[in-house]
N, CA, C, O and the ligand as a Tripos MOL2 file, in Angstrom:
@<TRIPOS>MOLECULE
protein
  245   243    62     0     0
PROTEIN
NO_CHARGES

@<TRIPOS>ATOM
      1 N           3.8890  -41.3510   56.6790 N.3       1 MET1
      2 CA          3.4840  -41.6540   58.0620 C.3       1 MET1
      3 C           4.7270  -41.8330   58.9360 C.2       1 MET1
      4 O           5.6760  -42.5040   58.5310 O.2       1 MET1
      5 N           4.7270  -41.2620   60.0840 N.am      2 ALA2
      6 CA          5.8680  -41.3780   60.9930 C.3       2 ALA2
      7 C           5.9490  -42.7840   61.5740 C.2       2 ALA2
      8 O           4.9470  -43.4890   61.6970 O.2       2 ALA2
      9 N           7.1440  -43.1600   61.9200 N.am      3 GLU3
     10 CA          7.3490  -44.4710   62.5240 C.3       3 GLU3
     11 C           6.8270  -44.4640   63.9610 C.2       3 GLU3
     12 O           7.0370  -43.5090   64.7090 O.2       3 GLU3
     13 N           6.1540  -45.5330   64.3250 N.am      4 LEU4
     14 CA          5.6320  -45.6190   65.6820 C.3       4 LEU4
     15 C           6.1960  -46.8630   66.3560 C.2       4 LEU4
     16 O           6.1620  -47.9640   65.8070 O.2       4 LEU4
     17 N           6.7090  -46.6550   67.5450 N.am      5 LYS5
     18 CA          7.2580  -47.7830   68.2860 C.3       5 LYS5
     19 C           6.4150  -48.0510   69.5180 C.2       5 LYS5
     20 O           5.8510  -47.1350   70.1170 O.2       5 LYS5
     21 N           6.3410  -49.3040   69.8810 N.am      6 GLY6
     22 CA          5.6260  -49.6670   71.0930 C.3       6 GLY6
     23 C           6.2400  -50.9070   71.7060 C.2       6 GLY6
     24 O           7.0810  -51.5680   71.0970 O.2       6 GLY6
     25 N           5.8180  -51.2100   72.9020 N.am      7 LEU7
     26 CA          6.3330  -52.4080   73.5670 C.3       7 LEU7
     27 C           5.6890  -53.6420   72.9570 C.2       7 LEU7
     28 O           4.4660  -53.7300   72.8460 O.2       7 LEU7
     29 N           6.5230  -54.5910   72.5650 N.am      8 CYS8
     30 CA          6.0010  -55.8610   72.0670 C.3       8 CYS8
     31 C           6.1530  -56.9000   73.1670 C.2       8 CYS8
     32 O           7.2460  -57.1330   73.6840 O.2       8 CYS8
     33 N           5.0200  -57.5240   73.5150 N.am      9 MET9
     34 CA          5.0330  -58.4970   74.6050 C.3       9 MET9
     35 C           5.6610  -59.8270   74.1790 C.2       9 MET9
     36 O           5.9980  -60.6610   75.0200 O.2       9 MET9
     37 N           5.8140  -60.0150   72.8650 N.am     10 ARG10
     38 CA          6.3970  -61.2680   72.3950 C.3      10 ARG10
     39 C           7.9030  -61.1480   72.2000 C.2      10 ARG10
     40 O           8.6420  -62.1030   72.4390 O.2      10 ARG10
     41 N           8.3550  -59.9760   71.7650 N.am     11 CYS11
     42 CA          9.7890  -59.7790   71.5210 C.3      11 CYS11
     43 C          10.4440  -59.3710   72.8320 C.2      11 CYS11
     44 O          10.4750  -58.1880   73.1730 O.2      11 CYS11
     45 N          10.9560  -60.3220   73.5500 N.am     12 ARG12
     46 CA         11.5460  -60.0510   74.8570 C.3      12 ARG12
     47 C          13.0600  -60.1490   74.8110 C.2      12 ARG12
     48 O          13.6280  -60.8680   73.9890 O.2      12 ARG12
     49 N          13.7000  -59.4160   75.7060 N.am     13 ASP13
     50 CA         15.1570  -59.4640   75.7490 C.3      13 ASP13
     51 C          15.6200  -60.6100   76.6540 C.2      13 ASP13
     52 O          14.8140  -61.4150   77.1220 O.2      13 ASP13
     53 N          16.9130  -60.6640   76.8850 N.am     14 GLU14
     54 CA         17.4550  -61.7950   77.6530 C.3      14 GLU14
     55 C          16.9780  -61.7990   79.1070 C.2      14 GLU14
     56 O          17.0900  -62.8080   79.8030 O.2      14 GLU14
     57 N          16.4400  -60.6510   79.5610 N.am     15 ASN15
     58 CA         15.8830  -60.5930   80.9100 C.3      15 ASN15
     59 C          14.3660  -60.7900   80.9190 C.2      15 ASN15
     60 O          13.7030  -60.5310   81.9230 O.2      15 ASN15
     61 N          13.8240  -61.2550   79.7820 N.am     16 LYS16
     62 CA         12.3900  -61.5310   79.6420 C.3      16 LYS16
     63 C          11.5310  -60.2800   79.7390 C.2      16 LYS16
     64 O          10.3430  -60.3460   80.0530 O.2      16 LYS16
     65 N          12.1590  -59.1320   79.4610 N.am     17 LYS17
     66 CA         11.4040  -57.8740   79.4590 C.3      17 LYS17
     67 C          10.9310  -57.5780   78.0360 C.2      17 LYS17
     68 O          11.6760  -57.7940   77.0800 O.2      17 LYS17
     69 N           9.6900  -57.0820   77.8870 N.am     18 PRO18
     70 CA          9.2190  -56.6840   76.5600 C.3      18 PRO18
     71 C          10.1220  -55.5990   75.9740 C.2      18 PRO18
     72 O          10.6370  -54.7560   76.7090 O.2      18 PRO18
     73 N          10.3110  -55.6170   74.6810 N.am     19 THR19
     74 CA         11.2020  -54.6540   74.0370 C.3      19 THR19
     75 C          10.4130  -53.7290   73.1070 C.2      19 THR19
     76 O           9.3070  -54.0590   72.6770 O.2      19 THR19
     77 N          10.9930  -52.5740   72.8060 N.am     20 MET20
     78 CA         10.3780  -51.6250   71.8900 C.3      20 MET20
     79 C          10.5870  -52.1010   70.4550 C.2      20 MET20
     80 O          11.7090  -52.3890   70.0390 O.2      20 MET20
     81 N           9.4930  -52.1780   69.7130 N.am     21 GLN21
     82 CA          9.5670  -52.5940   68.3090 C.3      21 GLN21
     83 C           8.7370  -51.6290   67.4670 C.2      21 GLN21
     84 O           7.8520  -50.9360   67.9700 O.2      21 GLN21
     85 N           9.0390  -51.6050   66.2030 N.am     22 VAL22
     86 CA          8.2850  -50.7300   65.2920 C.3      22 VAL22
     87 C           6.9460  -51.3790   64.9610 C.2      22 VAL22
     88 O           6.8680  -52.5750   64.6800 O.2      22 VAL22
     89 N           5.8910  -50.5600   65.0000 N.am     23 MET23
     90 CA          4.5550  -51.0470   64.6760 C.3      23 MET23
     91 C           4.2410  -50.8300   63.2010 C.2      23 MET23
     92 O           4.6740  -49.8490   62.5970 O.2      23 MET23
     93 N           3.4830  -51.7590   62.6350 N.am     24 LYS24
     94 CA          2.9710  -51.5860   61.2700 C.3      24 LYS24
     95 C           1.4650  -51.8030   61.2920 C.2      24 LYS24
     96 O           0.9010  -52.2460   62.2920 O.2      24 LYS24
     97 N           0.8170  -51.4790   60.1590 N.am     25 ASP25
     98 CA         -0.6470  -51.5950   60.0500 C.3      25 ASP25
     99 C          -1.3370  -50.9180   61.2340 C.2      25 ASP25
    100 O          -2.2020  -51.4980   61.8910 O.2      25 ASP25
    101 N          -0.9330  -49.6900   61.4790 N.am     26 ILE26
    102 CA         -1.4200  -48.9750   62.6610 C.3      26 ILE26
    103 C          -2.8490  -48.4830   62.4680 C.2      26 ILE26
    104 O          -3.1880  -47.8960   61.4410 O.2      26 ILE26
    105 N          -3.6650  -48.7310   63.4610 N.am     27 LYS27
    106 CA         -5.0210  -48.1930   63.4730 C.3      27 LYS27
    107 C          -5.2130  -47.4010   64.7570 C.2      27 LYS27
    108 O          -5.0170  -47.9050   65.8630 O.2      27 LYS27
    109 N          -5.6030  -46.1470   64.5740 N.am     28 ILE28
    110 CA         -5.7930  -45.2640   65.7170 C.3      28 ILE28
    111 C          -7.2570  -45.3030   66.1360 C.2      28 ILE28
    112 O          -8.1520  -45.2650   65.2910 O.2      28 ILE28
    113 N          -7.4960  -45.3780   67.4310 N.am     29 SER29
    114 CA         -8.8710  -45.2310   67.8860 C.3      29 SER29
    115 C          -8.9140  -44.2310   69.0330 C.2      29 SER29
    116 O          -7.9300  -44.0270   69.7440 O.2      29 SER29
    117 N         -10.0750  -43.6180   69.1920 N.am     30 GLU30
    118 CA        -10.2390  -42.5810   70.1970 C.3      30 GLU30
    119 C         -11.4770  -42.8990   71.0230 C.2      30 GLU30
    120 O         -12.5450  -43.1990   70.4880 O.2      30 GLU30
    121 N         -11.3100  -42.8260   72.3300 N.am     31 LYS31
    122 CA        -12.4320  -43.0850   73.2150 C.3      31 LYS31
    123 C         -12.3160  -42.1310   74.3960 C.2      31 LYS31
    124 O         -11.2930  -42.1010   75.0800 O.2      31 LYS31
    125 N         -13.3580  -41.3590   74.6300 N.am     32 ASN32
    126 CA        -13.3590  -40.4020   75.7360 C.3      32 ASN32
    127 C         -12.1110  -39.5160   75.7310 C.2      32 ASN32
    128 O         -11.5250  -39.2250   76.7740 O.2      32 ASN32
    129 N         -11.7240  -39.0960   74.5130 N.am     33 ASN33
    130 CA        -10.5540  -38.2330   74.3320 C.3      33 ASN33
    131 C          -9.2270  -38.9050   74.6870 C.2      33 ASN33
    132 O          -8.2170  -38.2320   74.8940 O.2      33 ASN33
    133 N          -9.2380  -40.2210   74.7540 N.am     34 ARG34
    134 CA         -8.0000  -40.9750   74.9530 C.3      34 ARG34
    135 C          -7.6950  -41.6860   73.6440 C.2      34 ARG34
    136 O          -8.5560  -42.3430   73.0590 O.2      34 ARG34
    137 N          -6.4740  -41.5440   73.2050 N.am     35 TYR35
    138 CA         -6.1050  -42.1240   71.9180 C.3      35 TYR35
    139 C          -5.2480  -43.3650   72.1170 C.2      35 TYR35
    140 O          -4.4040  -43.4280   73.0110 O.2      35 TYR35
    141 N          -5.4900  -44.3450   71.2630 N.am     36 SER36
    142 CA         -4.6650  -45.5410   71.3280 C.3      36 SER36
    143 C          -4.3940  -46.0340   69.9150 C.2      36 SER36
    144 O          -5.1380  -45.7360   68.9810 O.2      36 SER36
    145 N          -3.3330  -46.7810   69.7800 N.am     37 ALA37
    146 CA         -2.9510  -47.3410   68.4870 C.3      37 ALA37
    147 C          -2.8920  -48.8500   68.5990 C.2      37 ALA37
    148 O          -2.3670  -49.4040   69.5650 O.2      37 ALA37
    149 N          -3.4470  -49.5040   67.5800 N.am     38 LYS38
    150 CA         -3.3210  -50.9500   67.4770 C.3      38 LYS38
    151 C          -2.5360  -51.2410   66.2210 C.2      38 LYS38
    152 O          -2.7160  -50.5770   65.2010 O.2      38 LYS38
    153 N          -1.6750  -52.2200   66.2880 N.am     39 GLY39
    154 CA         -0.9050  -52.5640   65.1070 C.3      39 GLY39
    155 C          -0.2370  -53.8990   65.2800 C.2      39 GLY39
    156 O          -0.5390  -54.6700   66.1910 O.2      39 GLY39
    157 N           0.6890  -54.1470   64.3650 N.am     40 GLN40
    158 CA          1.4310  -55.3990   64.4210 C.3      40 GLN40
    159 C           2.9080  -55.1040   64.5260 C.2      40 GLN40
    160 O           3.4020  -54.1090   63.9950 O.2      40 GLN40
    161 N           3.6020  -55.9830   65.2170 N.am     41 CYS41
    162 CA          5.0500  -55.8760   65.3720 C.3      41 CYS41
    163 C           5.7290  -56.2370   64.0430 C.2      41 CYS41
    164 O           5.4080  -57.2590   63.4360 O.2      41 CYS41
    165 N           6.6680  -55.3940   63.5960 N.am     42 THR42
    166 CA          7.3700  -55.6870   62.3440 C.3      42 THR42
    167 C           8.3360  -56.8540   62.5010 C.2      42 THR42
    168 O           8.7770  -57.4290   61.5060 O.2      42 THR42
    169 N           8.6690  -57.2100   63.7360 N.am     43 THR43
    170 CA          9.6310  -58.2910   63.9730 C.3      43 THR43
    171 C           8.9530  -59.6550   64.0630 C.2      43 THR43
    172 O           9.4110  -60.6140   63.4420 O.2      43 THR43
    173 N           7.8590  -59.7520   64.8340 N.am     44 CYS44
    174 CA          7.2560  -61.0640   65.0710 C.3      44 CYS44
    175 C           5.8060  -61.1540   64.5800 C.2      44 CYS44
    176 O           5.1860  -62.2100   64.6990 O.2      44 CYS44
    177 N           5.2500  -60.0460   64.0220 N.am     45 ASP45
    178 CA          3.8610  -60.0070   63.5620 C.3      45 ASP45
    179 C           2.8530  -60.1660   64.6920 C.2      45 ASP45
    180 O           1.6710  -60.3920   64.4340 O.2      45 ASP45
    181 N           3.2940  -60.0540   65.9270 N.am     46 GLY46
    182 CA          2.3640  -60.1220   67.0520 C.3      46 GLY46
    183 C           1.5530  -58.8410   67.1600 C.2      46 GLY46
    184 O           1.9660  -57.7900   66.6710 O.2      46 GLY46
    185 N           0.4040  -58.9370   67.8000 N.am     47 ASN47
    186 CA         -0.4230  -57.7480   67.9950 C.3      47 ASN47
    187 C           0.2160  -56.8270   69.0240 C.2      47 ASN47
    188 O           0.7750  -57.2720   70.0260 O.2      47 ASN47
    189 N           0.1150  -55.5150   68.7450 N.am     48 MET48
    190 CA          0.6530  -54.5250   69.6670 C.3      48 MET48
    191 C          -0.4120  -53.4800   69.9560 C.2      48 MET48
    192 O          -1.3240  -53.2670   69.1580 O.2      48 MET48
    193 N          -0.2840  -52.8310   71.1100 N.am     49 PHE49
    194 CA         -1.2460  -51.8430   71.5480 C.3      49 PHE49
    195 C          -0.5020  -50.7650   72.3130 C.2      49 PHE49
    196 O           0.4170  -51.0520   73.0790 O.2      49 PHE49
    197 N          -0.9080  -49.5190   72.0980 N.am     50 LYS50
    198 CA         -0.1900  -48.4310   72.7440 C.3      50 LYS50
    199 C          -1.1280  -47.2510   72.9600 C.2      50 LYS50
    200 O          -1.8790  -46.8830   72.0570 O.2      50 LYS50
    201 N          -1.0910  -46.6630   74.1310 N.am     51 PHE51
    202 CA         -1.8030  -45.4080   74.3560 C.3      51 PHE51
    203 C          -0.9480  -44.2750   73.8250 C.2      51 PHE51
    204 O           0.2800  -44.3250   73.8950 O.2      51 PHE51
    205 N          -1.5970  -43.2610   73.2980 N.am     52 MET52
    206 CA         -0.8320  -42.1480   72.7570 C.3      52 MET52
    207 C          -1.5370  -40.8210   72.9970 C.2      52 MET52
    208 O          -2.7300  -40.7800   73.2990 O.2      52 MET52
    209 N          -0.7770  -39.7330   72.8580 N.am     53 SER53
    210 CA         -1.3600  -38.4060   73.0110 C.3      53 SER53
    211 C          -2.1360  -38.0330   71.7510 C.2      53 SER53
    212 O          -1.9910  -38.6850   70.7160 O.2      53 SER53
    213 N          -2.9460  -37.0020   71.8320 N.am     54 LYS54
    214 CA         -3.7030  -36.5390   70.6680 C.3      54 LYS54
    215 C          -2.7320  -36.1160   69.5670 C.2      54 LYS54
    216 O          -2.9670  -36.4030   68.3940 O.2      54 LYS54
    217 N          -1.6570  -35.4450   69.9280 N.am     55 ASP55
    218 CA         -0.6690  -35.0050   68.9440 C.3      55 ASP55
    219 C          -0.0510  -36.1880   68.2180 C.2      55 ASP55
    220 O           0.0950  -36.1720   66.9960 O.2      55 ASP55
    221 N           0.3100  -37.2120   68.9770 N.am     56 ASP56
    222 CA          0.8860  -38.4000   68.3590 C.3      56 ASP56
    223 C          -0.1360  -39.0700   67.4350 C.2      56 ASP56
    224 O           0.2020  -39.5150   66.3380 O.2      56 ASP56
    225 N          -1.3710  -39.1330   67.8890 N.am     57 ALA57
    226 CA         -2.4110  -39.7600   67.0820 C.3      57 ALA57
    227 C          -2.5810  -39.0200   65.7570 C.2      57 ALA57
    228 O          -2.7810  -39.6460   64.7160 O.2      57 ALA57
    229 N          -2.5020  -37.6960   65.7940 N.am     58 ALA58
    230 CA         -2.6760  -36.9020   64.5800 C.3      58 ALA58
    231 C          -1.6060  -37.2090   63.5450 C.2      58 ALA58
    232 O          -1.8600  -37.1350   62.3430 O.2      58 ALA58
    233 N          -0.4180  -37.5520   64.0050 N.am     59 LYS59
    234 CA          0.6900  -37.8510   63.0850 C.3      59 LYS59
    235 C           0.4730  -39.1770   62.3590 C.2      59 LYS59
    236 O           1.0730  -39.4290   61.3150 O.2      59 LYS59
    237 N          -0.3770  -40.0050   62.9150 N.am     60 HIS60
    238 CA         -0.5210  -41.3460   62.3530 C.3      60 HIS60
    239 C          -1.8680  -41.5700   61.6950 C.2      60 HIS60
    240 O          -2.2010  -42.6970   61.3270 O.2      60 HIS60
    241 N          -2.6490  -40.5050   61.5440 N.am     61 GLN61
    242 CA         -3.9600  -40.6780   60.9250 C.3      61 GLN61
    243 C          -3.9250  -40.2970   59.4570 C.2      61 GLN61
    244 O          -4.9460  -40.3810   58.7740 O.2      61 GLN61
    245 ZN          7.3200  -58.5610   68.4090 Zn       62 ZN62
@<TRIPOS>BOND
     1     1     2 1
     2     2     3 1
     3     3     4 2
     4     3     5 am
     5     5     6 1
     6     6     7 1
     7     7     8 2
     8     7     9 am
     9     9    10 1
    10    10    11 1
    11    11    12 2
    12    11    13 am
    13    13    14 1
    14    14    15 1
    15    15    16 2
    16    15    17 am
    17    17    18 1
    18    18    19 1
    19    19    20 2
    20    19    21 am
    21    21    22 1
    22    22    23 1
    23    23    24 2
    24    23    25 am
    25    25    26 1
    26    26    27 1
    27    27    28 2
    28    27    29 am
    29    29    30 1
    30    30    31 1
    31    31    32 2
    32    31    33 am
    33    33    34 1
    34    34    35 1
    35    35    36 2
    36    35    37 am
    37    37    38 1
    38    38    39 1
    39    39    40 2
    40    39    41 am
    41    41    42 1
    42    42    43 1
    43    43    44 2
    44    43    45 am
    45    45    46 1
    46    46    47 1
    47    47    48 2
    48    47    49 am
    49    49    50 1
    50    50    51 1
    51    51    52 2
    52    51    53 am
    53    53    54 1
    54    54    55 1
    55    55    56 2
    56    55    57 am
    57    57    58 1
    58    58    59 1
    59    59    60 2
    60    59    61 am
    61    61    62 1
    62    62    63 1
    63    63    64 2
    64    63    65 am
    65    65    66 1
    66    66    67 1
    67    67    68 2
    68    67    69 am
    69    69    70 1
    70    70    71 1
    71    71    72 2
    72    71    73 am
    73    73    74 1
    74    74    75 1
    75    75    76 2
    76    75    77 am
    77    77    78 1
    78    78    79 1
    79    79    80 2
    80    79    81 am
    81    81    82 1
    82    82    83 1
    83    83    84 2
    84    83    85 am
    85    85    86 1
    86    86    87 1
    87    87    88 2
    88    87    89 am
    89    89    90 1
    90    90    91 1
    91    91    92 2
    92    91    93 am
    93    93    94 1
    94    94    95 1
    95    95    96 2
    96    95    97 am
    97    97    98 1
    98    98    99 1
    99    99   100 2
   100    99   101 am
   101   101   102 1
   102   102   103 1
   103   103   104 2
   104   103   105 am
   105   105   106 1
   106   106   107 1
   107   107   108 2
   108   107   109 am
   109   109   110 1
   110   110   111 1
   111   111   112 2
   112   111   113 am
   113   113   114 1
   114   114   115 1
   115   115   116 2
   116   115   117 am
   117   117   118 1
   118   118   119 1
   119   119   120 2
   120   119   121 am
   121   121   122 1
   122   122   123 1
   123   123   124 2
   124   123   125 am
   125   125   126 1
   126   126   127 1
   127   127   128 2
   128   127   129 am
   129   129   130 1
   130   130   131 1
   131   131   132 2
   132   131   133 am
   133   133   134 1
   134   134   135 1
   135   135   136 2
   136   135   137 am
   137   137   138 1
   138   138   139 1
   139   139   140 2
   140   139   141 am
   141   141   142 1
   142   142   143 1
   143   143   144 2
   144   143   145 am
   145   145   146 1
   146   146   147 1
   147   147   148 2
   148   147   149 am
   149   149   150 1
   150   150   151 1
   151   151   152 2
   152   151   153 am
   153   153   154 1
   154   154   155 1
   155   155   156 2
   156   155   157 am
   157   157   158 1
   158   158   159 1
   159   159   160 2
   160   159   161 am
   161   161   162 1
   162   162   163 1
   163   163   164 2
   164   163   165 am
   165   165   166 1
   166   166   167 1
   167   167   168 2
   168   167   169 am
   169   169   170 1
   170   170   171 1
   171   171   172 2
   172   171   173 am
   173   173   174 1
   174   174   175 1
   175   175   176 2
   176   175   177 am
   177   177   178 1
   178   178   179 1
   179   179   180 2
   180   179   181 am
   181   181   182 1
   182   182   183 1
   183   183   184 2
   184   183   185 am
   185   185   186 1
   186   186   187 1
   187   187   188 2
   188   187   189 am
   189   189   190 1
   190   190   191 1
   191   191   192 2
   192   191   193 am
   193   193   194 1
   194   194   195 1
   195   195   196 2
   196   195   197 am
   197   197   198 1
   198   198   199 1
   199   199   200 2
   200   199   201 am
   201   201   202 1
   202   202   203 1
   203   203   204 2
   204   203   205 am
   205   205   206 1
   206   206   207 1
   207   207   208 2
   208   207   209 am
   209   209   210 1
   210   210   211 1
   211   211   212 2
   212   211   213 am
   213   213   214 1
   214   214   215 1
   215   215   216 2
   216   215   217 am
   217   217   218 1
   218   218   219 1
   219   219   220 2
   220   219   221 am
   221   221   222 1
   222   222   223 1
   223   223   224 2
   224   223   225 am
   225   225   226 1
   226   226   227 1
   227   227   228 2
   228   227   229 am
   229   229   230 1
   230   230   231 1
   231   231   232 2
   232   231   233 am
   233   233   234 1
   234   234   235 1
   235   235   236 2
   236   235   237 am
   237   237   238 1
   238   238   239 1
   239   239   240 2
   240   239   241 am
   241   241   242 1
   242   242   243 1
   243   243   244 2
@<TRIPOS>SUBSTRUCTURE
     1 MET1         2 RESIDUE 1 A MET
     2 ALA2         6 RESIDUE 1 A ALA
     3 GLU3        10 RESIDUE 1 A GLU
     4 LEU4        14 RESIDUE 1 A LEU
     5 LYS5        18 RESIDUE 1 A LYS
     6 GLY6        22 RESIDUE 1 A GLY
     7 LEU7        26 RESIDUE 1 A LEU
     8 CYS8        30 RESIDUE 1 A CYS
     9 MET9        34 RESIDUE 1 A MET
    10 ARG10       38 RESIDUE 1 A ARG
    11 CYS11       42 RESIDUE 1 A CYS
    12 ARG12       46 RESIDUE 1 A ARG
    13 ASP13       50 RESIDUE 1 A ASP
    14 GLU14       54 RESIDUE 1 A GLU
    15 ASN15       58 RESIDUE 1 A ASN
    16 LYS16       62 RESIDUE 1 A LYS
    17 LYS17       66 RESIDUE 1 A LYS
    18 PRO18       70 RESIDUE 1 A PRO
    19 THR19       74 RESIDUE 1 A THR
    20 MET20       78 RESIDUE 1 A MET
    21 GLN21       82 RESIDUE 1 A GLN
    22 VAL22       86 RESIDUE 1 A VAL
    23 MET23       90 RESIDUE 1 A MET
    24 LYS24       94 RESIDUE 1 A LYS
    25 ASP25       98 RESIDUE 1 A ASP
    26 ILE26      102 RESIDUE 1 A ILE
    27 LYS27      106 RESIDUE 1 A LYS
    28 ILE28      110 RESIDUE 1 A ILE
    29 SER29      114 RESIDUE 1 A SER
    30 GLU30      118 RESIDUE 1 A GLU
    31 LYS31      122 RESIDUE 1 A LYS
    32 ASN32      126 RESIDUE 1 A ASN
    33 ASN33      130 RESIDUE 1 A ASN
    34 ARG34      134 RESIDUE 1 A ARG
    35 TYR35      138 RESIDUE 1 A TYR
    36 SER36      142 RESIDUE 1 A SER
    37 ALA37      146 RESIDUE 1 A ALA
    38 LYS38      150 RESIDUE 1 A LYS
    39 GLY39      154 RESIDUE 1 A GLY
    40 GLN40      158 RESIDUE 1 A GLN
    41 CYS41      162 RESIDUE 1 A CYS
    42 THR42      166 RESIDUE 1 A THR
    43 THR43      170 RESIDUE 1 A THR
    44 CYS44      174 RESIDUE 1 A CYS
    45 ASP45      178 RESIDUE 1 A ASP
    46 GLY46      182 RESIDUE 1 A GLY
    47 ASN47      186 RESIDUE 1 A ASN
    48 MET48      190 RESIDUE 1 A MET
    49 PHE49      194 RESIDUE 1 A PHE
    50 LYS50      198 RESIDUE 1 A LYS
    51 PHE51      202 RESIDUE 1 A PHE
    52 MET52      206 RESIDUE 1 A MET
    53 SER53      210 RESIDUE 1 A SER
    54 LYS54      214 RESIDUE 1 A LYS
    55 ASP55      218 RESIDUE 1 A ASP
    56 ASP56      222 RESIDUE 1 A ASP
    57 ALA57      226 RESIDUE 1 A ALA
    58 ALA58      230 RESIDUE 1 A ALA
    59 LYS59      234 RESIDUE 1 A LYS
    60 HIS60      238 RESIDUE 1 A HIS
    61 GLN61      242 RESIDUE 1 A GLN
    62 ZN62       245 GROUP 0 **** ****
């Protein structure tokens, strides 16, 4: 499975901006031809969510 990164709202930088972290336990869902991924941050175990293209979704299913 390819590595998937998303913005983690808990892992913030010194400017309090969300940072990109690697997602684990990824679950892909599709609704009205829109794909999204739910997973957990490998750094803080917080929940993460990301919209993705159909091509990206196919790589993670
Ligand atoms: Zn995090």
